[in-house]
C-alpha angles and dihedrals in degrees: 000000000000103000097020144022106218124202108194117210101194105023126038107227110236121166117198093185114177090344091129090059095048094243125138113280114248127185102196133041133196118250123192121244090242091056091047090056091049090065089072090060099048116126108243131209125238088216093068134061129190112177131172112218090249093047133251111323089015118161121241130182120221109270096027123124121251132194122201112200117195132185136184127201090198135048122250140089123318126208123178126199125202118208110188121192089258091071093239105125128200140190108236096173120036119193095320110182112237134178127219115284092013117150121199140169140221120203123206148148122244115237139173145333114063122233140068115334118196133200127198124194120199124192116196128180088224139034114276121218114248091241092059092043091056092046091049092047091052091047107038092164088066100039095123092045090053101038102028136265093269094070119104122220136202129174142187138179138208133192117236117202134179121291115272123236104210125196117237121256129203133213122198126179119226118230108314123186117243093222139028133182121251109273091015127133129225135176115241115198134174141176128229117204143154124249091277092055095253115148117252104221128207096009120146118244119197118207132204131181129192095212134004126026141284124213089226132019095191125043137165124231115246128223089288092052089251128142127175144181136184116243123206116199121223124245115246142144099238132056113268133193111217125200120208115192127194120193134188106198095204130236140218091302110028133049123240120264137180136190134190132207127192127214127185112225111209112215127241112271108251121209115243133204121212116194121194122199139231092038091201132014145179121211139168119241110273095020126115133224131190120235127197126206122194122195122198135163127237091274092055094251118141115254106225131207098007125139121248118198119212127207137167133190088230134002125034144262126233089236130023093209131025132176131233119247129218089289092052090250134126135174137211136177120235121205116208118227125242112265137165098216134010122308134182115233127198116208121192133189117189140184111205094204132236136228095292101023128069119227123258139176142184135204135215125193127204146162125245112203124204117248092239095246115210128171109252117235091207110344147027125216146179121198128188097180094110094054096265138055120282112182147146094208115124091231132021130177131158143169110215144078127273107226142155130236103071101088134066089238125055092266133129129244137194105251114207118193133178105331095003120136147175122213128186132181129205140166128241112198099190140017113285128207095208143008135173139193119224118198129190101193145100137213120238120199127341101341137137123210120207122192121193131181117203089342096309122115113251101167139001123180143055124325106209127285139242133044119347111250125197089232095050113085131152118225122206122182115236100177096109094051104043117107134188108261127019118006129187125204118191129188113195131184132209120186135173096224142015093258094061118085149148115240115203119188098177143336133202135193112206129188 
């Protein structure tokens, strides 16, 4: 386009010049120097505005962007002519409909040649044929004679000068910490220099920050080319990476340059509260009990996905570490140790803390009672009917839950699911000719029961189904597996789903 290359955002510029007459389409037309000078004497309308972004008579270097803003106080059709210093004129707006008080913009890039470049805006109450527009553009002194006295005119002019060759500039941050605490302050300094390392003095530096605040957002470099600001970090509960940007916009000699630095803001440490339940407990040696730990922050919000470590003065937990769920809760099973008498146990759950959360812990105290071991005169037993284990076995451990609902009477049973088990130990002082295992229990769902004695398989399969009856017991011979001394009987369960189980009310070994 001669003086400018315009890229229109809202209207694609299409010129159908002379197309109706079948002539070759041309996009620029020569205008005499006398006609160019007449533009400066055109009578303009107060109802139109045509303003370059640097104002009338603004200076532009070749290659710089330009924005033409135009406004009409009346409705009609707008055409805009561009008169570069070369004398080759163009139409850059052709009969664009416009309503009263509308404001629009044209975007372009200034190009050669140097000199005064003029723009003329014409508002007509009707569409103007292309032929007349071209004639009026080539003869601006006679625009009203060609287009009619009812057209309104506005004009503006810019000065185009040779392209600048700017020297490069360089920004370098001074030492900046990688991390800062929430709410903390730190000095941010930089140096501006040319390519030889010479300080650029008195240049304006503009600062931006993604989060937090700066004490200044514009500073000037000193005699050493140095500029600095103080940054204050925000307060928040999660880690945050902050970007601080410094920018020198350039001047008549040096090109613009910008640099960015990143700082990690560590959050405030929030107090946490870990609650362990039950607070107190009583349990029989060899039994298990389930504990729950709940972790919340000072605001009462659940702390999700954090590790909880479990410890006990005696006994053991199913897992050493568990993780809080979306409610801030986690569970773990505690297995009481074997003991002859009564013993006090301390259970502790602890959260070690992380970068933004303080540690916390809670304790629970309980009593582990001995199983009252007595040497059987002819049999050993374990019974869960009363809701806990009563036994005269020398050793008893199990992994399962004691629950009601599996027997015809309101009695409890040991419910074994998936990898649950029960293991008992007893002593045989002399060789025996016979021994048998009596079981009061039933299988529910798709479950397999495996019974071993001293590591040898005694039975594998299903053990009935339905409600446990006092008269229904299963008898399994143990004679071939009994040994003089310590013996271990283990009942294990394997199921295909969580709903399947083996419920055992009581068992007895008779000799």
